[in-house]
N, C-alpha and C positions, 0 to 999 in steps of 0.2 A: 555695349558688350553684354552677352547673355551667358550666365554661368550654367554649365552642364548639369543636368539632373539625371543621374544614372541609376535606374532601377533594374537590378539584375533579374528579379522575379518577385511576383506578388506573394507575400507571406500570409499564412493562415495560422492564427494562434487562438484556439478556442478558450473560452473562459471556464475553467474547471471549477474554481471555488465559488464563483458568484452566480452560476446558473440556477434559476429557480424553476422547479417543476410544478406545473399546474395539475389540477385534478384530471384534466383531459390528457395531459402528457403521461401521467401515471397510468390512466386507463388504457392507453395504447402501447404501454410498455416502453416509453422513452427512457425511463431510468435504467432499463436493462441494456438498451443499445448504447446509452451514454458511457457505460463501463466496458464497452467492447463487444457486447453480444455474447455469442457462444454460451448462452445461459444454461443450457441443459447439460453441458459436459465439462466446461472448464472449471467450475467451482469444485466438482467432485475430483477432478484431476489434481487440484491443489491439495485436497485432503489426502488422497491416495499417496501423493508424493511425500508429504510430511510424515505420514504414517510409516512409509518406507525408511524415512530418516530417523525414526524412533519416537515420534509423537505418540504419547499415551494419554488416556483419559484423565489421569491425575495431574498432568502438566498444565501450566498456565501459558496461554498463547495470546499475543497481541497482534491483531490484523491491521497493519499500517496501510491506509487507503482501502478500508473495508467496503466503501461504496454502498451499494444497495444489497449487500450480503450475498453476492453470487457464490462466494466460497464460505462466507460466514455461517450460512444456514447449515452447511455440512459440518463445519467445525463445531458448532453448537451441539449438534446431535452426537458427535464423537466424544467431546470432552465432558467431564463431570460438570454438574450445574455450577455456574459462577466462574468457570475457568476460561471463558472466552471474553476478550476485550477488543474493542474496535475504535479506530480513529480515522476520520476522513476530513479533507479540506472543505467539502461541500455539505453544509447543514441540510439543505433541502433534499439532497440525494440520500443521505443516511436516514433521514426521517421517513422518506418514501419507502425505502427498503424495510425499515422497522415496522411500518404500519401495514404494508401489503404483502411483503415477501416472507416474513416470519409467521409461524403458526402461534397460536396461543401458548402452546406448550413450550415453544422455543423462546418466546418472550419471558415466560416464567423462569426459564433457565438462564436468562441473560438480564440481570438487573440494569435498569436504565443508567445507573451510575457507572456502568462498565463501558459506556459508549460516549464518544465525544466528537464534536466537530471543531477542528482546529487546523489552521494552515501552516503551523510551525512545528509540527511533529511533537506536540505535547503528549507524551505517553506516560506521564507520572500519575498513576492511579494509586500510589501508595503500596504497591506490591512489586515483587520481582517476577520476571517472566523467564520461563524455560525455553520458549520458542517464540519467534516473531517472523512475520512474512510481509514483504512489500512487493506485491505482484502487479506489474504495470503501473508502478508509481514513479520509479526512477526514469522511466521512459517519457515523463512529462515535466520534469523539473530540472533545474540547473545543478551543476556540480556543487555549488555552495549550499543549495537546499539539501542535497544528498549528504553532504558533510554535516549539516545541522542535524539531520535525521539520525545519523550514526552517533553523533555527540550526545544527543538527548536520550536516545534509546540505550546507549551504553550505561547510563545511570540506573536503568530499571531492569537490567538483565542479570540473571543468576550467573555466577562463575561457571564457565563452560556452556552457557546458554547459546543457542544457535539462531541466527537471523538469516533468513533466505530472501534474497532480493533479485529481481529480474532486470536485465539491461538489454538494450539494443546495442550491439557491438559492431563497429566498423573495422575493417582491416587496417593494420598499422600503416599501410601505404596510402590510405585514403587522404587526398588533399584536404586541408582545413577549410578551403573555400568551396568545397564540393556542394553542388545542388543536384540532388537526385530526383528521379521521377517517382510518382506514386500511382497506385491503381486508380485513385479518385481523380487523377489529373492535376492535383495540387502538388507543388514542389516540396520536397523534404530538404530542409536546410541543416547543415552540420551544426550551426550555432543557434537554431531556433527549433520550435516544435514541428515535427516530432524530434525528440532529443536522442541522438546517437552518440556513442562514446567509444574511445579506444579501450582495449582490455586493461592497459596500464592505469586508466582512470579509476577502475574499480578498486584499485589498491590505494591510490592517492587520497581518496576521500576518507579513509579509515585511519585513525590514530593507531599506530602500531603498538602503543603501550596499552591500548584498550581492546583492540580487535586483531585476531588472526584471520587473514583473508585466504579463502580456499576457492579456487576456480572449479566450477562444475561443468558449465557449458550447456549443451543441449539437454533438455529434460522433457521434450515433447510439447512445448508451447505452440499453439496453432499459428502464431505470427512469427515464430522464430526467436523469441526473446531468450536470452541466455541467463543461466542461473549462477549466482555467486553466493557462497556461504561465508558469513562472518561469525566467528566464534569469540565469545567474551573472554578476555584474558584476566582482567583484574578490576578492582573497583573504579579506578580512574578518578576524574574530577568530581567533586560534589558528594553530598551525603547519599547513601542508599538505605532505604527503609527496610526493616526486617519484614519477613513474610507476615501478612495479616490474614484475618478470616474473611469469609464471604460477606459481601455487602447486603444488608437487609433489603428485602424487596420493598418497593415503594407503592404508589397507588395502583389501581387497576390500569392495565396497559393502555387502554383506550384514552386515558387522561394524561399519559406520560408524554413529555416532550424532551427530546435530547438536547442537552445544553449546548449552545453554540460556543 
């Protein structure tokens, strides 16, 4: 007797956190394509959008999933020195961006202690943030990862602080077992990468005692990702540190390494 082996479609799940970028990769711009390309326009779009939402130079911003600083380089120029922070799951990616995409002046405005590689959304830098953004992050992780992000970020946000996150949203009537086509020919699974969610999921992940959820929807993302705003309600679980000063600059940038 032979047991049936039923494969509905071959899945493709890229390794986001563990991928290593070689010098040749960086030379040909692989770190740019890895974060989705659209390098010349989409970073500036994120800055313009947050400025429209009230982001001012004196505000502190944490860029969740900062990658190779596609948007970070624009945020750094807009914000006062020391007010940009970044976290990404991939150490090699953030290091590549820091080394080749930021100018000397931008590195001087961004202490190395304000950047971190971590795959569990550790955004505790000992300060409180006025704004946060996770662009094309929730489109690559599970609901429990997203819930973890909101839980940990909630401890480091100012009261009334605003967190902007993008999602791929499916219609409410989309079957849970749906496998859709993609332009590349690889299938999109509802339960696998690329991660798509229902609109109600954007609320489920947020503790209502900590976050107020506000649907925004279309904001001009080139791939159609929808925007959701999470507004910090109260302190919630765990201690929150008071505002601190800027972190003292370290060694010359060429010798700096971003802590994994």
